[in-house]
N, C-alpha and C positions, 0 to 999 in steps of 0.2 A: 391259619392252618388248627391253629389252638382253639379256635370255636369249634370248627369241625370236629376236634378229639373230643371237646368237652358234652356234645353233641351226642356223638356216639358213647360215650362211658355211659349214658342214661339210657341208652337201647340195648338194656340188657334184661334177661329173666330173672323173676322173682326167685329168692331162697328162702329160708329156713327164717321167721319174723326175729330171731336172735342176732341175724348178721344185719352187720350195719349198710345201709343202700344208698344210692343216690338217685334211684328211680325204676320204676319199671316200665317194660318195654314187651316188644314181641319175642314170646319164647319160640322155641325150637319143636315142630312137632313131637307129640308125645310116643309115637313110635317112627322110624327112620322111613322116609319118604323119597332117599335117594340112596345113592350107593353111598359108602361109609366104608372111613380106614379104620383101622385099630390102630391106636398111638398107645404106648404103654412108656411110661417115664419110668426108667431103670433105676434113677436114684435123686433123692432131690438136689439141684441145683448146688452141685461143690467148688471149690477153691482151685486152682493151682496158678501157680506161681513161673512165669518163664522170663527170659531178661530182663530180670526185675520190674515186671508187670504182671498184675494181678488179674486172675480172670475168672467168671463164674461160669460154669459148661452146665447142658443137660444132656445125659446122655439117653438116645430113644430107641423103640423098635415099635416100626410101623409095620402092619399085614393088612392086605388087600383081601379083606373077606367078601369081594362081591362077584358076581359071577363070572367075570371077563376082566381084560389089563384095566386099569388105571390110570392114568399120568398122577405122579408122585412129585408137584411144586410145593412144597409147605411156604409160608409165611410164619415165621415163628418170633413175635415180638414179646419184649419186656418193656412192660408200663408201670411207673411206678406210682406210688399212691397221689403225688402232686402231678399225675399226669403227663408224664415227661416218659416219649417213645422214643425204646432205645431198641433199635434193629439189631438182628444177626449179623456181624460186620465181614462182609467176604473180605478185605482188606486185611485181616489180621493173619498173621505169617502162619504159613504151615506147619513152623516150629511148634505152636502151642497145638494143635492137632496132634502131631506126634508125642507130643509129650503126655496128652489125655489117652492116646493109644496104647503108650507103653505101660500107663500106670493101671490100663484095664484090659490088656492083652492073656491075661489069665480065665478072664472070665468072658470076655468080648473080644475075640481072636480076630472076627470078621467085621469089627466098626469101620465104617466108610468114612471117608471125609467128609463133610457138607455137601460140597458141590457135586460129587459122583455118587448121592445118595439121589440125587434128581433123574426123574426118567420114568419111563413106562413100568408101573410094578405089577406083574401078573398077580393072579389072583392064587391064595395059597399059601397055610404055612411055611411050607418049604422056600417059600419065594420072602419071605418076611427079611427087610432091610434094618440094621443096626446104623446110627449113624450120632451126631451131636450138634448142639446148638451151643453158640459161645460168644458171650457179652465182655466187653473190659467191666472189673469190679469196680472201678473208680466211677462210672456212671452212675452205680445204684449208692445214693448217698442217703437212704432213708430206710426205715424197720419194713417196710410192707410195699408189695412189689405183686404183679399178676405176671405169668409168660400164656399169652394167647396164642394158640396154635390153629391155622388156618389151612384150608386146601387138603382137608383131609375128609370132607363129605360134600355133596352136590346140590345139598339143601339151601335156596337161597330165597330171599324174599327182595321185593321192590318199595321203598317206602317211600312217602312225599318226605320232601324236606320243607318243615315248618317254616325255615327261614328265608325262602326261595323268592327273590323280588322281582317281579317280571320288568319294571322299567329298567332292570341291567343286564348287561351282556352276560351270557352262561360262561363264555369263554375270555382267556385274556392270552396275549403275547407275551412271553417273556426269551430274554435272551439265554441261554443255557451255557455252561461252562463251554462247550465246545464251538462258542461262537455264532451257532446256529437260533433262529427263532422256533420258538414250541409253543404251541398252544397246552396251558392248562386250564381245566375248569375250577372257575371260584365260585362258581352260583349255581351249583345243580338242580333241579327240578327234583330228583330222585337221590336217593340212596341206597345200593343195594346191599343190603345187608346179608352175609354168609353164617351157618350153622360152622360153631369157632369153640374149640376146647378151652375153657379156662382152669389154668391151675394157679392158684391165691397163695403167697406164702408170706409168711411174719420174720423177721429174723431178731430174736430176741435181745436185753439189752439197751444199754445206754448207747450214744455213739461213740466214747471212747473206746465203751466194750464189742463194737459191732465188728468190726475186721478179725476177731478170733472167733464167729459166730458164725453157724450153720444154718441156713435158712430152714422153717418148718413148713409144712403144707398144711394147710388151715382148709381148703374148701378146692375140691374139684367137681365140674359141673360145664354143661353144655348152655353156650351164650348164641344169640344173634346178634354179630356186631359186623 
């Protein structure tokens, strides 16, 4: 799994020459070739303490500017500079969302919890939704991380897996937590890359000073991931 994450980290579009990049890969089309939603991050990731635990959260607004209703089912991941992937946690208590909602009720009175934000999104600014992505701050132990937002564009591309081994099976049976056998792909022939928004942040200061610092946005771009 780590090897796949490392490979996918290379498959990003180039940016300015002053940025430090690990590789160059397929870039999105210069102009949209499929439906695309407008994703506005209303604040940089902020911290909130609830029940003795600190969380990062990102308040966002999504608008469907296409001509027809689109399904809004985002994947919002936080990836650290050492390539650890931190998912938004559906198991986080609703009390955390309620604390965030109360903090922003004056400016964002219609803030939806992450689950309620999912679903068909009609076109037009009047149907825009505001919601929040949440991560446990204890999982972010480095100074640099990116937030990747997928599921807001229909652009996709199929890419051959350079590590594919035709002598090995593509799938493998594993026992899930439910005790049932499930097939997972362990040797894919292709990767599907999707147009994804990357928001790259840096947390200034030393490790000891980091808990008191807010992340700063250093790059916003579309990539294929």
